[in-house]
Phi, psi and omega in degrees: 000315179296324178298317179297317179296319179297316178297313180299314180298319178297319179294318179296314179298318178299318178294321178296316179296316179299314179300316178300314181296320179297313181292320183290320189242344188243308185224156179203159172249150173226150177253132180282133175239116180100184186244019185293342179250011179293142009270354182300311180226133182250171180304127178091351177297141175254124186248148175264127182251128175269102180281334183292323183306315183277358169279336183255331184224160176275153175299149180240159179305136178076001173299131169281129188226155169257135182233152173252116183247143177295146183215083182065250183272350182224217177211165178217161177268145174221159180241127179215188172231150182283129177250313182239144182246166184310136177087351182272160171253139183236137171210143174246122184220133180052038175078011182234152180267132176242126177243123184053039177082356181253132175299132185233132177280113180256010174080017178283138183278346180223163178294140179284118184277329182235117178278336180056225180300335183277007174292338172249152182299131178247127175258121182280138177287177184292348181235023187239149179227152176250124184238151176217158173278150178299323176272074195300337180265007177220049184217134171263116188212206184299347179285345182253146187299326183285353174245302178061204179291146183259134176277152182304322183285356177274349179284127174275317179168184182264135177288128181241347180193155170264118180279317181210132176284140183282000000 
């Protein structure tokens, strides 16, 4: 009887450790707040984030991502998409995105009304990314000074699924 209890306790402890490792290193959920990624993700949507992907690979253009951004005394998670990658130049002119001087389709459904910091050419460093919300005219992103270019270590992971619509 004691042997059975010991085996059962060991299995439970093993499952708890496995669950911890999965959450810590492989997957996480985030909740969308606001409409900056609409229509792809709406306010209250719960998203599944693959944290492991960015431990093995770098983010790519148009990847939907979860980021950890400083927020006064702490930090918060936000969801955006990657527009510019390390070493590229970004500029928004006449409502369009230019990467390395070439107009690039970033999948925005409307013309970008505010270029913000990107009204002038921005050259990304070797560890920097330029991010924007899908709802580009209702998004606080790399175009504003309090966010700016994103460092590689601010990426939590790549969005891989909507778990529950808000």
